[in-house]
C-alpha positions, 0 to 999 in steps of 0.5 A: 390434248389441247382440247378434249372433245366429248369423243373421237377416234383412236387410230394408230400407225398399225391402223394406217399401215393396214389401210395402206396395204389394202390401197396397194392390193388388187381390191379397193371394194368387193374384195376379201377384206369385207368378208374377213371383217364380217368373220372377225365381227362374228368371232367377237360377238358370238353371232353366226352371221354378220353383214358389213354395210356402208353406215349404221343408218344403212344397217338399220334400214336393211334390217327393217327391210329384212323384217318385211316391214310396211305401211300396215305395221307399227314399230316401237322404239325410244325417243332418246336416240339419233333420228336414224333409228326411227327414220329406218321405220319411216323409210319402210312406210311404217308408223313409229311409236315412241315408248318413254324411257327410264330416265335413270338409264336413258334406255327404253322402259319395257313397261312402256313397250307393253302399253303400246304393243299390238298385233300390228307391231312388226318390230321393236328397236331397243337402243343400247344408249351410251353403251349400256344394254337395255333389259333384253330378256324382258323385251324378248318376252314381250315380243314373243307374246305378239310374234314381234321382231327385235332389232337391237340398235347397238350403235353405241354398244360394240364391246359391251355385254349383257347377261354375260355375253357380248352385245351383238350375239342376238340371243334375245333378238333377231338382229343387231346393228352397229355403227363405225362412225369415228366417235363410235367404239371402233371406227372405219370412217363411215361404216356399219354392220348387222349381226344375226343368227338367222340364215334366211335373214342373212341371205336377204341382207346380203342381197339387199346390200347390193342392189338385190342382186345374187350371182349364187347358182343355187339361188338363180331362177335361170342361168345363161352362163358365167356372166349371169346375175339376177336382181330378185329384190329391190335393194340398195348400194350399201356396200362397205369398201375393202379400205374401210373393212381393213381399218375395221379389222385392225380396230376390232383387234384393239376393241377390248383395250378401248373398252377397258380404257373407257370403263376405267375412265367411267369408273373414276367419273362415277366415284368422283361425281357420286356425291356432288350436289346438282350432278347425277350420273346414269345407272349403269353397270361399269363392267358391262357398258361399252361407254360410248358416251358418259352422260351426266344429269345436271340440275342447272337450277340448283347450280345456278347456271343454264346448260348453255353457260355450263357448256361455254364454261367447259369450252373455255377450259378446253373441254367439249360437251354435247347433249345426247339426244334431242328427243326425236319427237321434238324434231320439226319433221316429227312434229308434223307427224303429230308427236307431242312432248307431253306424252314422254315425261321421263324423256323430257326430264332426262333431256332437260338435264343431260350433258355428255362429257369427254370419254375416249381411249386416248384420254390421259390421266391428266385429261381425266383429272381436268374434266373431273376438276371442271365438273366439280367447279360448276357450282362455284 
């Protein structure tokens, strides 16, 4: 490739033909492909139920609504995430409490959850940052003690595993959300999903996804005829189209291959960057992480360059890079809510050095060597 972005979709002719076939079908939306995609997600993750939605943010929002989160509750999550994670709590009127991270992994530190959790904590949202699972067993034990729900933000993590099982199986959570944005493990353009093993949550999610409306006879409070439907909840139009679902089905068939390629690239990076002065890597389990991102930790002072200079140098060599993430509490909106960076020393330390470099399935061996060479030359 002439320019290597930090990530991009991998769409082939089979994917394209699948979408074309759906465009020629009777259904562009609210047809059979969405259900087929949901069943494929269940088979892949091991969860009993899946609800496909319009994007990952919608998935988080609906999961929060299904937990009946309101302005009497607080929600604990990580500051090292995209703003959609914590925004989903604000949408429901809840207070967000950020728990500092383990800067060796970038994931939320369960010990810091313990410091914040109370009887008013309705939900914990651990984010499987870059594709590496959080310590879900420990988080689950903490949540059980306070009767707190857990929503896994698995936007980075489809294809990864934890405790020998696929992320999304919800063994240690109530729900898990996914994103299918083009840079994510699989792409549907925009799109997302929620998995759960709880039938009551599933039924609520299905209604909330489509205006809070049901047509199921067994759930109707009245029935005036075959045209009849009832709005029983205040829901949203968060539906996924059949066009997107068709692409998702095709992409999901390739996910194991995608993940293996990402893990292969990460394995090379881990080996090559292991003993470079000024460059460190996150603590991950290569065979478990889906490696949505590959994040380096660069001591810019040691190498004598600023992050801006490093990113420009890489760009001139045809290599894209990005910072994941600007801590949420640094955003102007959150500053107005009173969040202060001094409360999160680990996240501050992590953010000051983080730099994501290219990792995606279409990378060739030459591409990988190009990135390795560029990183090794940073100190020159």
